Backbone bond lengths (Angstrom), bond angles and torsions (degrees), N, CA, C in turn:
res aa  C-N    CA-C-N  psi(-1)  N-CA   C-N-CA  omega(-1)  CA-C   N-CA-C  phi
1 X - - - 1.458 - - 1.528 109.27 -
2 X 1.331 117.34 150.33 1.459 120.67 178.32 1.535 111.10 -117.12
3 X 1.330 115.51 173.78 1.464 120.57 -176.24 1.529 111.94 -65.19
4 X 1.316 117.61 -32.58 1.460 120.28 179.77 1.531 110.83 -65.25
5 X 1.328 116.56 -42.67 1.466 120.90 178.71 1.525 110.97 -65.03
6 X 1.332 116.83 -39.20 1.461 121.04 179.09 1.525 110.42 -63.55
7 X 1.327 116.77 -41.52 1.464 119.86 177.11 1.529 110.47 -64.08
8 X 1.333 117.06 -40.34 1.460 120.55 179.77 1.525 111.29 -62.02
9 X 1.325 117.45 -35.30 1.464 121.09 177.73 1.529 110.05 -62.70
10 X 1.336 116.20 -44.87 1.465 120.12 179.12 1.522 111.18 -62.99
11 X 1.331 116.90 -42.36 1.464 120.46 -179.99 1.525 110.56 -64.60
12 X 1.317 116.20 -40.98 1.472 120.54 179.08 1.521 110.80 -62.35
13 X 1.328 116.84 -43.06 1.464 120.77 -179.40 1.523 111.92 -65.19
14 X 1.341 116.75 -28.00 1.464 121.34 -178.76 1.524 112.55 -97.03
15 X 1.334 117.16 1.43 1.468 122.50 -177.65 1.527 111.86 59.80
16 X 1.332 116.05 43.36 1.458 122.01 176.60 1.525 109.99 -111.33
17 X 1.320 115.98 150.63 1.462 121.14 -178.44 1.522 113.16 -99.40
18 X 1.333 117.27 -19.64 1.460 119.94 -178.35 1.528 110.46 -145.32
19 X 1.322 115.24 161.19 1.465 120.58 -178.95 1.526 109.13 -68.63
20 X 1.334 118.37 123.05 1.475 120.62 179.65 1.528 111.28 -72.47
21 X 1.315 115.72 166.20 1.454 121.35 -174.01 1.512 115.07 -62.41
22 X 1.335 118.66 -24.82 1.462 120.96 -176.42 1.523 113.28 -94.10
23 X 1.333 116.92 11.51 1.464 122.02 -178.71 1.530 108.86 -132.10
24 X 1.331 116.53 158.30 1.456 117.11 179.03 1.519 113.47 178.83
25 X 1.320 114.67 161.17 1.468 122.55 173.16 1.524 106.25 -98.15
26 X 1.322 116.37 106.30 1.458 120.88 -171.32 1.529 112.83 -88.68
27 X 1.317 116.12 -28.00 1.473 121.35 172.81 1.525 105.86 -146.84
28 X 1.326 117.26 102.89 1.469 120.86 -172.12 1.525 112.58 -67.99
29 X 1.323 114.27 157.60 1.455 118.95 179.29 1.516 112.33 -149.28
30 X 1.323 115.79 152.86 1.460 123.61 176.54 1.531 109.19 -115.49
31 X 1.305 116.04 166.34 1.468 122.16 173.85 1.533 111.58 54.18
32 X 1.323 115.46 50.52 1.458 121.80 -179.44 1.533 110.40 -85.05
33 X 1.339 116.03 126.99 1.461 121.10 177.47 1.531 111.64 -124.28
34 X 1.347 116.48 -37.71 1.467 121.21 -175.93 1.528 108.90 -117.08
35 X 1.345 115.24 125.51 1.469 121.50 -174.01 1.520 109.83 -122.67
36 X 1.335 115.89 136.87 1.462 122.40 172.36 1.522 107.36 -113.52
37 X 1.336 117.45 122.01 1.466 121.34 -174.97 1.530 110.67 -126.64
38 X 1.322 116.04 139.62 1.451 121.24 178.16 1.519 110.75 -156.41
39 X 1.307 117.38 168.13 1.466 120.78 -177.72 1.526 110.80 -72.71
40 X 1.336 116.65 -48.44 1.469 121.01 177.10 1.518 107.88 -119.40
41 X 1.320 116.56 117.16 1.460 121.04 -176.89 1.523 108.98 -127.89
42 X 1.339 115.61 111.92 1.450 121.33 -179.22 1.512 111.74 -114.52
43 X 1.324 116.10 -160.65 1.456 121.09 -178.03 1.531 112.78 -59.03
44 X 1.351 120.50 -42.28 1.473 119.31 177.92 1.534 112.54 -58.53
45 X 1.331 116.37 -40.48 1.469 120.12 -179.69 1.529 111.05 -69.87
46 X 1.323 116.80 -34.20 1.464 120.21 175.95 1.530 110.50 -64.87
47 X 1.319 116.48 -43.11 1.465 120.56 177.87 1.526 110.68 -63.22
48 X 1.337 116.19 -40.59 1.464 120.51 177.55 1.526 110.52 -61.46
49 X 1.328 116.22 -45.08 1.460 121.08 -179.79 1.524 111.17 -62.34
50 X 1.314 116.08 -40.12 1.464 120.38 178.99 1.521 110.28 -64.54
51 X 1.322 116.09 -43.41 1.467 120.87 -179.06 1.525 111.63 -65.17
52 X 1.339 116.19 -34.44 1.467 120.97 -177.68 1.525 113.28 -93.25
53 X 1.330 115.71 8.37 1.476 122.23 173.55 1.530 114.18 64.93
54 X 1.338 116.63 40.73 1.465 120.21 171.86 1.536 108.97 -82.88
55 X 1.321 115.29 150.74 1.466 120.92 -178.53 1.520 112.66 -91.37
56 X 1.336 116.48 -17.64 1.465 120.74 -174.31 1.516 110.18 -156.91
57 X 1.332 115.49 141.45 1.458 121.91 171.54 1.528 108.17 -114.70
58 X 1.328 116.04 129.49 1.465 121.34 176.50 1.526 108.26 -116.88
59 X 1.327 115.75 123.18 1.457 121.88 172.94 1.521 108.83 -101.25
60 X 1.322 116.38 155.36 1.462 120.30 172.92 1.532 109.15 -90.67
61 X 1.303 116.41 -58.96 1.466 119.66 179.79 1.534 111.19 -70.80
62 X 1.322 116.81 143.68 1.461 120.58 -179.56 1.534 111.90 -58.21
63 X 1.340 118.16 122.80 1.466 120.95 -178.34 1.515 113.46 -89.99
64 X 1.323 117.33 -6.46 1.466 121.03 -177.10 1.521 110.15 144.60
65 X 1.324 115.96 -159.41 1.458 120.34 178.69 1.517 112.19 59.88
66 X 1.323 115.79 -149.48 1.468 120.42 -178.09 1.519 111.96 -65.61
67 X 1.330 117.49 -28.11 1.469 119.54 -178.13 1.520 111.95 -67.75
68 X 1.316 116.95 -23.71 1.460 120.16 174.55 1.528 110.98 -90.43
69 X 1.322 116.80 -40.67 1.459 120.19 -175.86 1.528 112.16 -71.12
70 X 1.330 117.44 -25.64 1.465 121.55 -179.91 1.524 113.07 -105.13
71 X 1.327 116.10 15.00 1.462 121.01 -176.54 1.528 111.91 -59.90
72 X 1.334 116.61 -34.68 1.470 120.26 -177.56 1.525 112.51 -61.95
73 X 1.324 116.88 -27.46 1.474 120.36 179.43 1.520 111.10 -65.41
74 X 1.333 116.58 -32.42 1.466 120.27 177.89 1.521 110.35 -77.24
75 X 1.334 117.40 -36.59 1.464 120.29 176.19 1.529 110.04 -59.44
76 X 1.318 116.35 -35.75 1.468 121.15 179.40 1.527 112.42 -64.57
77 X 1.336 118.09 -22.49 1.465 119.88 179.65 1.526 111.81 -66.16
78 X 1.344 117.08 -14.93 1.463 119.02 175.78 1.529 111.27 -63.63
79 X 1.319 115.86 -23.30 1.472 119.43 175.50 1.522 109.51 -61.09
80 X 1.332 116.50 -43.78 1.468 120.73 179.45 1.526 110.65 -62.60
81 X 1.335 116.56 -41.48 1.470 120.34 177.95 1.516 110.74 -59.82
82 X 1.333 116.16 -43.72 1.462 119.93 -177.69 1.528 111.78 -68.66
83 X 1.327 116.49 -42.03 1.466 119.70 178.72 1.527 110.30 -62.53
84 X 1.344 115.91 -41.57 1.468 120.47 178.02 1.525 110.77 -61.52
85 X 1.330 116.49 -29.88 1.470 121.37 -179.86 1.522 112.49 -85.15
86 X 1.329 117.63 1.28 1.460 120.64 175.47 1.508 115.46 100.19
87 X 1.330 117.54 8.94 1.469 121.31 179.17 1.527 108.81 -87.50
88 X 1.324 119.32 130.60 1.466 121.75 -179.85 1.531 111.35 -57.92
89 X 1.332 117.87 143.58 1.464 121.05 -177.13 1.524 114.76 -53.29
90 X 1.346 117.31 -41.77 1.466 118.13 -176.78 1.525 112.28 -68.60
91 X 1.334 116.61 -29.28 1.468 120.77 176.23 1.527 109.49 -73.26
92 X 1.331 116.15 -41.85 1.467 121.02 179.29 1.525 111.12 -61.74
93 X 1.321 116.53 -42.75 1.470 120.36 -179.84 1.526 111.29 -62.85
94 X 1.322 116.53 -43.39 1.465 120.16 179.78 1.531 111.37 -68.02
95 X 1.317 116.54 -35.95 1.465 120.71 -176.78 1.523 112.03 -65.69
96 X 1.322 117.44 -38.71 1.466 120.69 -175.26 1.519 112.98 -91.88
97 X 1.330 118.09 -11.00 1.468 121.00 -174.83 1.529 113.86 -54.33
98 X 1.341 120.41 -44.93 1.468 118.85 179.16 1.522 113.44 -58.60
99 X 1.348 116.73 -38.06 1.462 119.94 179.83 1.526 110.91 -69.69
100 X 1.326 117.35 -38.99 1.461 120.80 178.84 1.528 110.28 -65.13
101 X 1.318 116.23 -44.85 1.470 120.65 179.53 1.526 110.65 -61.19
102 X 1.329 116.67 -43.02 1.462 121.06 179.28 1.522 111.08 -63.11
103 X 1.330 116.25 -41.96 1.459 121.10 179.68 1.523 111.18 -61.79
104 X 1.322 116.47 -43.23 1.461 120.55 -179.77 1.523 111.84 -66.09
105 X 1.318 116.49 -40.87 1.464 120.51 179.91 1.523 110.88 -66.49
106 X 1.337 116.99 -41.95 1.458 120.55 179.22 1.524 111.36 -63.55
107 X 1.323 116.31 -40.63 1.465 120.17 178.90 1.529 111.29 -65.31
108 X 1.324 115.71 -36.76 1.460 120.90 -176.09 1.522 112.49 -64.91
109 X 1.334 116.64 -30.73 1.468 120.01 -177.51 1.534 112.70 -101.74
110 X 1.327 118.00 -3.55 1.465 120.26 -173.71 1.533 111.39 -80.70
111 X 1.323 115.01 155.65 1.469 121.03 174.16 1.528 107.38 -87.44
112 X 1.305 115.94 83.18 1.467 121.92 -173.26 1.528 113.38 -67.91
113 X 1.337 118.13 -12.89 1.466 120.85 -178.29 1.529 112.57 -101.13
114 X 1.321 117.53 -2.37 1.467 121.38 -171.11 1.532 112.35 -55.33
115 X 1.316 117.61 -60.85 1.463 120.96 -176.90 1.523 111.87 -81.50
116 X 1.324 116.31 -34.93 1.467 120.33 -179.05 1.526 110.67 -59.53
117 X 1.329 117.08 -40.22 1.469 120.40 -178.60 1.524 111.36 -66.92
118 X 1.344 116.90 -31.32 1.459 119.89 177.56 1.529 110.60 -65.05
119 X 1.334 116.49 -43.82 1.473 120.02 177.37 1.524 110.68 -61.34
120 X 1.325 115.61 -38.98 1.463 120.90 -179.73 1.533 110.98 -64.65
121 X 1.330 117.02 -45.10 1.461 120.93 -179.73 1.533 111.68 -67.55
122 X 1.321 115.67 -34.69 1.463 120.37 178.22 1.526 112.35 -79.23
123 X 1.340 115.37 -10.55 1.476 121.58 -174.78 1.530 110.33 52.96
124 X 1.338 113.82 44.73 1.461 121.26 -178.09 1.529 109.36 -112.97
125 X 1.318 118.56 118.13 1.465 120.74 177.88 1.526 111.81 -52.27
126 X 1.342 114.48 136.13 1.466 120.27 -171.79 1.519 108.40 -148.40
127 X 1.318 116.33 132.84 1.462 121.22 178.81 1.523 108.88 -149.04
128 X 1.331 115.58 164.29 1.465 118.59 172.04 1.515 109.71 -137.21
129 X 1.324 115.26 146.53 1.460 122.02 -178.10 1.524 107.53 -131.93
130 X 1.323 116.61 108.81 1.461 120.22 -174.35 1.533 111.74 -110.17
131 X 1.329 117.92 -75.95 1.464 120.37 -174.75 1.529 113.58 -55.57
132 X 1.343 120.14 -44.57 1.465 118.13 -178.89 1.524 113.48 -55.09
133 X 1.329 116.96 -41.11 1.463 120.08 -178.69 1.520 111.33 -76.63
134 X 1.338 117.30 -30.88 1.472 120.05 174.52 1.523 111.09 -66.68
135 X 1.315 117.21 -33.05 1.469 120.55 177.24 1.528 110.70 -66.03
136 X 1.327 116.11 -39.20 1.463 120.04 175.35 1.523 109.86 -62.38
137 X 1.336 115.92 -42.67 1.467 121.33 178.08 1.524 110.61 -59.15
138 X 1.311 116.70 -49.43 1.466 120.60 -178.52 1.525 110.79 -58.75
139 X 1.320 116.47 -43.56 1.461 121.15 -179.55 1.524 111.17 -61.27
140 X 1.324 116.52 -40.63 1.463 120.19 -179.02 1.526 111.48 -69.32
141 X 1.339 116.96 -37.02 1.463 119.49 177.01 1.528 110.77 -66.11
142 X 1.320 116.66 -43.25 1.466 120.72 178.49 1.524 110.00 -59.09
143 X 1.330 116.63 -45.69 1.464 120.89 -179.34 1.530 111.23 -63.61
144 X 1.333 116.43 -43.30 1.465 120.43 -177.45 1.525 111.42 -64.98
145 X 1.326 116.87 -44.96 1.469 120.29 -179.13 1.530 110.57 -68.32
146 X 1.321 116.20 -40.98 1.469 120.54 179.29 1.522 111.04 -60.88
147 X 1.338 115.98 -49.77 1.460 120.53 -178.00 1.522 111.76 -67.78
148 X 1.326 116.31 -36.05 1.459 120.09 -175.53 1.513 115.16 -77.49
149 X 1.326 117.04 -16.32 1.468 119.21 -175.91 1.531 113.62 -120.12
150 X 1.325 118.16 -7.31 1.466 120.34 -171.62 1.527 113.48 -64.20
151 X 1.324 117.77 -28.90 1.465 120.41 -177.43 1.524 112.80 -96.26
152 X 1.342 116.76 4.66 1.467 120.43 -177.45 1.529 109.82 -101.73
153 X 1.316 116.28 119.51 1.461 120.68 176.72 1.527 109.14 -72.07
154 X 1.329 115.74 131.10 1.473 120.73 -177.81 1.529 111.70 52.30
155 X 1.327 115.06 54.23 1.466 120.84 179.89 1.523 110.94 -57.58
156 X 1.313 115.17 143.73 1.455 121.69 177.67 1.533 109.76 -102.20
157 X 1.322 115.30 166.78 1.465 119.79 179.69 1.521 110.42 -57.60
158 X 1.328 117.14 -36.90 1.461 120.29 -178.39 1.533 112.05 -63.80
159 X 1.329 117.38 -26.49 1.462 119.96 177.14 1.533 110.55 -68.28
160 X 1.317 115.71 -37.85 1.465 120.11 176.15 1.528 110.18 -67.83
161 X 1.337 116.52 -40.62 1.464 120.07 178.41 1.526 110.76 -61.22
162 X 1.319 116.76 -42.68 1.465 120.36 178.93 1.520 111.40 -62.22
163 X 1.325 116.40 -38.32 1.465 120.35 178.54 1.528 110.90 -66.30
164 X 1.332 116.50 -40.90 1.461 120.77 179.31 1.523 111.25 -64.94
165 X 1.326 116.20 -38.76 1.467 120.73 -177.42 1.528 112.74 -66.52
166 X 1.325 117.01 -14.22 1.461 120.69 177.90 1.525 112.34 -83.21
167 X 1.313 117.35 -10.01 1.468 120.40 176.78 1.526 107.57 -66.90
168 X 1.329 118.66 124.23 1.481 121.41 -172.14 1.524 114.58 -54.74
169 X 1.325 117.33 -39.29 1.469 119.42 -178.36 1.522 112.00 -65.69
170 X 1.331 117.61 -34.98 1.457 120.37 177.92 1.532 110.78 -67.90
171 X 1.323 116.11 -31.87 1.464 120.00 177.84 1.524 111.18 -65.43
172 X 1.324 116.79 -30.91 1.459 121.07 -178.35 1.528 112.43 -81.63
173 X 1.331 117.35 -19.47 1.456 121.04 -177.87 1.518 111.95 -79.40
174 X 1.329 115.50 171.72 1.465 121.25 -178.42 1.526 112.56 -101.16
175 X 1.332 116.81 7.13 1.458 121.31 177.15 1.524 109.42 -125.24
176 X 1.324 115.32 160.77 1.457 121.60 175.27 1.522 108.68 -126.94
177 X 1.327 117.81 159.13 1.470 120.00 175.24 1.525 110.77 -57.73
178 X 1.331 115.96 138.31 1.461 121.79 -177.69 1.525 110.15 -126.47
179 X 1.327 116.63 137.87 1.461 121.74 173.33 1.530 106.89 -86.39
180 X 1.323 117.05 105.04 1.460 120.87 -177.65 1.525 112.31 -87.95
181 X 1.327 116.71 -27.73 1.463 121.70 176.86 1.525 107.00 -132.29
182 X 1.326 117.48 133.29 1.460 120.38 -176.84 1.520 111.05 94.89
183 X 1.324 117.05 -148.17 1.464 121.09 -177.04 1.523 110.27 -152.87
184 X 1.323 115.44 148.10 1.465 120.16 177.10 1.526 111.39 -67.79
185 X 1.342 116.74 -17.64 1.453 121.03 179.38 1.523 112.22 -84.99
186 X 1.327 118.12 -11.33 1.463 121.32 179.53 1.521 110.98 -69.56
187 X 1.326 115.55 156.95 1.460 119.77 173.21 1.522 109.73 -64.12
188 X 1.323 115.13 140.77 1.467 120.44 -179.98 1.523 110.63 -66.61
189 X 1.327 116.45 -43.97 1.452 121.27 178.99 1.526 112.49 62.22
190 X 1.310 115.87 -155.12 1.452 121.91 176.13 1.522 108.23 -73.85
191 X 1.337 117.13 130.50 1.455 119.44 -172.04 1.526 111.36 -132.87
192 X 1.328 114.32 161.85 1.470 120.57 -179.03 1.529 108.84 -145.76
193 X 1.320 116.30 137.95 1.463 121.58 171.51 1.526 106.94 -95.12
194 X 1.327 115.80 101.92 1.461 121.49 -175.08 1.524 109.68 -96.66
195 X 1.318 114.70 72.76 1.467 121.89 -179.40 1.523 109.21 -127.26
196 X 1.331 115.81 177.55 1.465 123.12 177.57 1.522 111.82 64.47
197 X 1.326 114.45 52.00 1.461 119.87 174.53 1.514 110.39 -140.89
198 X 1.330 116.37 38.97 1.449 121.50 -179.45 1.506 112.73 84.57
199 X 1.322 116.04 -57.31 1.459 123.52 178.02 1.522 107.25 -152.24
200 X 1.318 117.56 178.31 1.472 117.67 178.26 1.525 109.57 -72.53
201 X 1.316 115.64 160.62 1.461 120.65 -176.25 1.505 114.71 -85.22
202 X 1.334 116.72 2.28 1.457 119.97 179.74 1.515 112.63 69.07
203 X 1.330 115.85 -165.38 1.457 120.89 -178.57 1.518 111.67 -65.93
204 X 1.321 117.07 -35.57 1.459 120.42 -176.03 1.514 113.81 -61.03
205 X 1.319 116.90 -46.72 1.469 120.78 -179.48 1.525 110.31 -70.03
206 X 1.325 117.55 -40.87 1.466 120.18 177.70 1.524 110.76 -60.06
207 X 1.332 117.11 -42.50 1.466 120.96 177.40 1.525 110.93 -60.02
208 X 1.330 116.59 -40.66 1.464 120.19 -179.56 1.529 110.89 -61.91
209 X 1.331 116.54 -39.93 1.467 119.71 177.55 1.529 111.03 -68.20
210 X 1.319 116.80 -43.41 1.471 119.36 178.61 1.535 110.77 -61.58
211 X 1.332 116.35 -43.07 1.468 120.59 178.97 1.528 111.85 -63.28
212 X 1.345 116.25 -28.34 1.466 120.96 -178.62 1.530 112.34 -85.67
213 X 1.329 117.19 3.49 1.464 119.88 174.73 1.513 115.49 103.49
214 X 1.317 117.47 7.55 1.466 119.90 177.86 1.526 109.26 -84.97
215 X 1.326 116.43 131.86 1.460 120.93 179.94 1.521 112.59 -87.93
216 X 1.339 116.11 -29.88 1.462 120.13 -175.70 1.521 110.32 -135.29
217 X 1.325 115.48 130.60 1.467 122.48 178.83 1.522 108.26 -119.88
218 X 1.321 115.70 130.85 1.463 121.30 178.56 1.527 109.91 -106.19
219 X 1.322 116.23 118.54 1.461 124.02 173.19 1.532 108.19 -109.73
220 X 1.344 116.43 164.50 1.466 119.04 168.54 1.523 110.04 -76.23
221 X 1.323 116.17 -40.05 1.460 121.40 -176.30 1.519 108.50 -157.65
222 X 1.334 116.30 163.29 1.461 120.59 178.06 1.519 108.43 -151.99
223 X 1.336 116.71 146.18 1.450 121.24 -179.50 1.519 112.20 -82.69
224 X 1.325 115.68 162.01 1.461 121.50 -176.74 1.530 111.99 -63.79
225 X 1.344 116.86 -39.99 1.471 120.30 179.95 1.521 111.13 -62.91
226 X 1.337 116.29 -43.27 1.464 120.43 178.83 1.529 110.67 -65.38
227 X 1.314 116.44 -39.79 1.471 120.92 178.83 1.528 110.26 -59.20
228 X 1.321 116.45 -47.53 1.472 120.61 -178.79 1.525 111.46 -64.60
229 X 1.336 115.89 -37.21 1.467 119.64 178.93 1.521 111.08 -65.20
230 X 1.314 116.54 -40.86 1.467 120.53 -179.80 1.529 111.56 -70.71
231 X 1.318 116.85 -33.27 1.465 119.72 178.31 1.530 111.13 -63.51
232 X 1.324 117.12 -29.53 1.467 121.87 -179.21 1.526 112.69 -87.19
233 X 1.357 115.84 -13.67 1.467 120.09 -175.31 1.524 109.89 -80.08
234 X 1.296 117.65 122.75 1.463 122.44 -170.96 1.530 112.91 -63.96
235 X 1.348 116.84 -26.52 1.464 119.87 -177.15 1.536 113.29 -94.80
236 X 1.315 117.00 4.62 1.465 119.33 -178.41 1.522 111.52 -64.75
237 X 1.330 114.62 140.79 1.455 121.02 172.68 1.517 109.21 -103.41
238 X 1.315 116.48 -120.93 1.460 122.24 -179.10 1.522 110.14 -110.99
239 X 1.310 116.73 130.68 1.467 121.87 176.45 1.520 107.63 -117.44
240 X 1.326 115.67 116.71 1.462 122.15 -178.94 1.521 109.66 -109.70
241 X 1.325 116.87 130.75 1.467 121.84 172.47 1.525 107.53 -104.95
242 X 1.329 115.54 123.25 1.469 120.01 -174.05 1.522 113.06 -77.28
243 X 1.339 117.84 -19.40 1.462 121.22 -176.35 1.517 109.59 104.24
244 X 1.319 117.19 114.21 1.463 122.07 -166.59 1.532 113.92 -61.20
245 X 1.320 117.04 -61.32 1.462 120.16 -169.47 1.531 112.00 -66.69
246 X 1.330 116.70 -47.34 1.467 119.01 178.59 1.522 110.98 -62.08
247 X 1.337 116.56 -36.92 1.467 119.93 179.19 1.516 111.53 -66.97
248 X 1.332 117.42 -36.90 1.463 119.65 175.36 1.523 110.93 -57.34
249 X 1.337 116.30 -38.44 1.462 119.84 179.29 1.521 112.47 -65.95
250 X 1.335 117.19 -26.42 1.465 120.64 177.86 1.532 109.90 -60.83
251 X 1.323 116.55 -32.09 1.459 120.27 177.01 1.512 113.79 -91.38
252 X 1.325 117.08 -30.56 1.470 121.02 -175.91 1.528 111.94 -78.52
253 X 1.333 117.79 -38.94 1.463 121.79 -174.00 1.535 113.15 -56.24
254 X 1.348 119.75 -45.82 1.468 118.46 178.52 1.529 112.49 -61.24
255 X 1.325 117.02 -33.64 1.458 121.45 177.76 1.529 110.54 -67.52
256 X 1.328 116.95 -43.04 1.460 120.81 177.71 1.525 110.49 -60.29
257 X 1.328 115.93 -44.91 1.467 119.99 179.88 1.528 111.14 -62.36
258 X 1.340 116.38 -37.79 1.462 120.31 178.84 1.532 110.45 -65.38
259 X 1.318 117.53 -43.10 1.467 119.95 178.80 1.524 110.81 -61.77
260 X 1.320 115.40 -37.72 1.470 118.51 178.99 1.523 111.60 -66.53
261 X 1.329 117.17 -36.68 1.469 119.46 177.18 1.526 111.04 -68.28
262 X 1.334 116.20 -22.56 1.468 120.73 177.03 1.523 111.74 -82.22
263 X 1.328 117.31 0.02 1.454 121.01 175.34 1.517 115.74 99.32
264 X 1.324 117.55 5.13 1.460 120.30 -179.97 1.523 111.09 -87.21
265 X 1.317 115.93 146.93 1.463 121.85 171.41 1.533 106.51 -89.40
266 X 1.321 117.01 116.49 1.464 120.78 -175.36 1.520 109.72 -120.95
267 X 1.331 115.69 122.89 1.454 122.44 176.88 1.526 108.54 -107.85
268 X 1.329 117.05 133.14 1.461 121.43 -179.41 1.519 110.94 -104.08
269 X 1.329 114.93 149.25 1.464 121.88 175.88 1.524 108.29 -159.12
270 X 1.310 116.72 -172.99 1.472 122.60 172.41 1.529 112.57 49.87
271 X 1.354 115.94 47.98 1.453 120.09 172.40 1.503 116.87 91.22
272 X 1.333 118.89 3.39 1.471 120.34 178.36 1.516 109.26 -91.56
273 X 1.340 115.95 119.22 1.451 122.37 179.87 1.527 109.55 -111.75
274 X 1.328 116.88 122.46 1.461 121.24 -179.09 1.520 109.27 -120.79
275 X 1.320 118.21 111.50 1.465 120.92 178.88 1.520 111.27 -64.11
276 X 1.302 115.96 151.89 1.484 121.43 177.94 1.516 109.61 -68.74
């Protein structure tokens, strides 16, 4: 198997037709049999893979190259999520603008060749897959919350948390979903899983959902400044952070299992938890 086929598998699983801006094949490879995969994979992990005779390293988070320079294009997809949820386009555009601007500025000053050049010098195939696996994660969270709360009259936020905690990958992680704004005792109400858009939308996107009638918003993670801003916002409902690293595994684990069914030997590290 080669790196192009492996990328196609991820795209197929996420129902995507093309490689998104935050993912890429940074050093292509053929005849891949042994794969080392992790959430953050840098030069030390590449050296480890070379020493242990792996044929390919797969990172989840963008390590550089085009996946870092085009990251803002994936952040912009949150506009589509918001419009689909009933938020007017002009509100969605304004809500995500700070995150897009930040992404572009960070990319502009980053050393985008740092890790990519190491893979090139080692002649070690290297790729990263971000949005496709986050889409799988989002789908699984939506399914878990839907199934876990559908039979409960006036479900509370804690009912959704209990449903999320039953996801096997979250059980293996060292964090649990946390209600950062609102309370687990509050009614769940109308809810949205606002994930798979490069990063979280910050306070601005959460406010847009609350203003549109959503009582509970699920993020993977949120910063302290955004948390404080939402706590002061009179229309805020409940903001739940599922836990970044364990949540990433919710999307990565099905992909790892698929590669194994295709005959590849896949070793996980750097925060990837795959239930038996």
